[in-house]
C-alpha positions in Angstrom: -7.1 -6.7 1.9 -6.6 -4.2 -0.9 -9.3 -2.0 0.6 -7.6 -2.0 4.1 -4.2 -1.2 2.6 -5.8 1.6 0.6 -7.3 3.2 3.7 -4.1 2.8 5.7 -2.2 4.6 3.0 -4.8 7.3 2.8 -4.6 7.9 6.6 -0.8 8.2 6.6 -1.0 10.5 3.6 -3.5 12.8 5.4 -1.2 12.9 8.5 1.8 13.8 6.3 -0.2 16.6 4.8 -1.3 17.9 8.2 2.3 17.9 9.5 3.5 19.4 6.2 1.0 22.3 6.4 1.9 23.1 10.0 5.6 23.3 9.1 5.0 25.4 5.9 2.6 27.8 7.6 4.5 27.9 11.0 8.1 27.2 10.1 9.2 28.7 13.4 7.5 25.8 15.2 9.8 24.4 17.9 11.5 21.1 17.2 9.9 19.7 20.4 6.4 20.4 18.9 7.5 18.6 15.7 8.6 15.6 17.8 5.2 15.5 19.5 3.6 15.6 16.1 5.7 12.7 14.8 4.9 10.7 17.9 1.2 11.4 17.5 1.3 10.3 13.9 3.1 7.1 14.8 0.7 6.3 17.7 -2.4 6.9 15.5 -1.2 4.7 12.7 -0.2 2.1 15.2 -3.6 2.1 16.8 -5.3 1.8 13.4 -3.1 -1.2 12.6 -4.1 -2.9 15.9 -7.8 -2.2 15.3 -7.5 -3.6 11.8 -5.8 -6.7 13.2 -8.5 -7.4 15.9 -11.5 -6.7 13.7 -10.4 -8.8 10.7 -11.2 -12.5 10.4 -8.3 -14.6 11.8 -8.0 -16.5 8.5 -7.2 -13.2 6.8 -4.6 -12.2 9.4 -2.4 -15.2 8.7 1.1 -14.1 7.6 0.2 -10.4 8.1 2.1 -8.1 10.4 -0.5 -5.5 11.4 -0.3 -6.5 15.1 3.5 -6.2 15.3 3.6 -3.1 13.1 1.0 -1.5 15.3 2.9 -2.2 18.5 6.2 -1.0 17.0 4.7 2.3 15.9 3.0 2.9 19.3 6.3 2.1 21.1 8.1 4.4 18.7 5.7 7.2 19.4 6.1 6.8 23.2 9.9 6.7 22.8 9.8 10.0 20.8 7.8 11.6 23.6 10.1 10.5 26.4 13.4 11.1 24.4 12.4 14.3 22.7 15.8 15.9 23.3 17.5 13.1 21.4 15.0 13.1 18.6 15.2 16.9 18.2 18.8 16.5 16.9 17.5 14.0 14.3 14.2 15.7 13.2 15.3 16.4 9.6 16.9 12.9 9.4 13.7 11.2 10.6 11.3 13.2 8.5 13.6 12.7 5.5 13.5 9.0 6.0 9.7 9.1 6.2 9.6 10.9 2.8 12.0 8.4 1.3 9.9 5.5 2.5 6.8 7.2 1.1 8.6 7.5 -2.3 9.7 3.8 -2.2 6.1 2.7 -1.6 5.0 4.7 -4.6 7.9 3.3 -6.7 6.8 -0.2 -5.9 3.2 0.5 -6.7 4.1 2.1 -10.0 6.3 -0.9 -10.9 3.5 -3.3 -10.0 1.1 -1.5 -12.4 3.8 -1.5 -15.1 4.2 -5.3 -14.7 0.4 -5.7 -14.9 0.5 -4.1 -18.3 -0.7 -0.6 -17.2 0.9 2.8 -17.5 2.3 4.4 -14.4 5.1 6.5 -15.8 3.8 9.7 -14.1 3.7 8.0 -10.7 7.1 6.5 -11.3 8.5 10.0 -11.9 6.7 11.4 -8.8 8.2 8.5 -6.7 11.7 9.3 -7.9 11.2 13.0 -7.0 9.8 12.0 -3.6 12.9 9.9 -2.9 15.3 12.7 -4.0 13.5 15.2 -1.7 13.8 12.7 1.2 17.6 12.2 0.6 18.0 16.0 0.5 16.3 16.3 3.9 18.5 13.5 5.3 21.7 15.2 4.1 20.4 18.6 5.4 22.7 21.0 3.6 20.7 24.0 4.9 22.2 26.5 7.4 19.0 28.2 8.3 16.7 26.2 10.6 13.7 28.2 9.4 14.4 27.3 5.8 14.9 23.7 6.8 11.5 23.4 8.5 9.8 25.1 5.6 11.3 22.7 3.1 10.5 19.8 5.4 6.9 20.9 5.4 6.9 21.3 1.6 8.4 17.8 1.3 5.8 16.2 3.6 3.0 18.1 1.9 4.2 16.9 -1.5 4.6 13.4 -0.2 1.1 13.3 1.3 -0.7 14.7 -1.7 1.1 12.4 -4.1 0.5 9.5 -1.8 -3.2 10.1 -1.8 -3.4 10.6 -5.6 -1.2 7.5 -6.4 -3.1 5.4 -3.8 -6.4 6.1 -5.5 -4.9 5.5 -9.0 -3.1 2.3 -8.1 -6.0 1.0 -6.2 -8.2 1.5 -9.2 -5.7 -0.3 -11.5 -5.2 -3.2 -9.0 -9.0 -3.6 -8.7 -9.3 -3.7 -12.5 -6.5 -6.2 -12.8 -8.0 -8.5 -10.2 -11.4 -8.3 -11.9 -9.8 -9.3 -15.2 -8.1 -12.3 -13.7 -11.3 -13.3 -12.0 -13.2 -13.0 -15.3 -10.5 -15.0 -17.1 -10.8 -17.8 -14.5 -14.5 -17.9 -14.9 -14.2 -18.1 -18.7 -11.8 -21.0 -18.4 -14.1 -22.9 -16.1 -17.1 -22.4 -18.4 -15.3 -23.5 -21.5 -13.8 -26.6 -19.9 -14.9 -29.7 -22.0 -15.9 -32.7 -19.9 -14.4 -36.0 -21.1 -16.7 -37.9 -23.4 -18.2 -41.1 -22.1 -16.6 -44.1 -23.6 -19.1 -46.3 -25.6 -20.5 -49.2 -23.6 -23.3 -51.6 -23.6 -25.8 -49.0 -22.4 -24.5 -46.2 -24.6 -26.6 -45.0 -27.6 -23.7 -46.0 -30.0 -23.9 -49.6 -28.9 -27.7 -49.8 -29.4 -27.6 -50.5 -33.2 -25.0 -53.1 -32.8 -27.1 -54.9 -30.2 -30.2 -54.7 -32.5 -28.2 -56.3 -35.3 -27.1 -59.1 -33.1 -30.7 -59.7 -32.0 -31.9 -59.8 -35.6 -29.2 -62.3 -36.6 -30.3 -64.6 -33.8 
C-alpha cells in the first residue's frame, strides 16, 4: 500500500512539474490551453487510480477509495474540457487550490514522521511555504495576467519538486518505522515464555517421591 501511495504521489508531482514548466517558459499560454492541461492531469491520475484498483487484490481494496477517486477525477477532467469558458475565470483559483492541497499532504506527512520520532522540520517548513503560495494564488492580487501565469508556474514547479523530494524522504522514514515495528513484534514473540508444566505423576519432579513410596512399601 505504501509503495502504491508513493508512486501515485510521484506521478502527480511529475505532472505538476510539467504544467509548472510550461507556464514558466510560456507564460503567454492561453487560459484555454491551461484548462486542457488541468483536465489532462485529472484524467491521467484518475485512470491510474482505476488501474490500481482493478489490479490490486480485493482484500487490499477494502475501505480504499481508489475507484471512486479515479472516476471523480476523470469526470472532473471531462467537465473542465466541456466547460472551459467557466473554468478559465477560475484558473488561478483552481491551481491555487491544487498547490494548497499539495502543501497539506506534505504537512500531514511531516507531522506523521514527527510523531514516529523522526525529524521532518525541513519538510514542515516547505509545506507551510507551499500552503502560503497556494493561498496567494487563490487570492490573486496580481493585475498582470502574464505575471500571474508565471507565478502560477513557479508555484506548481515548486510544489512538484518538493512533493517528489518529500515523498521519497517520507517513504524511506515510513518504511524504516514499519520495519522497526515488525522487528519489535518478532522479538516479543521469540522472548515469550511458555507456562511451565505443573508437576504431576509423570513429571520428573514426582519421580523421586514415587521411588520413596515404593521403597517404604
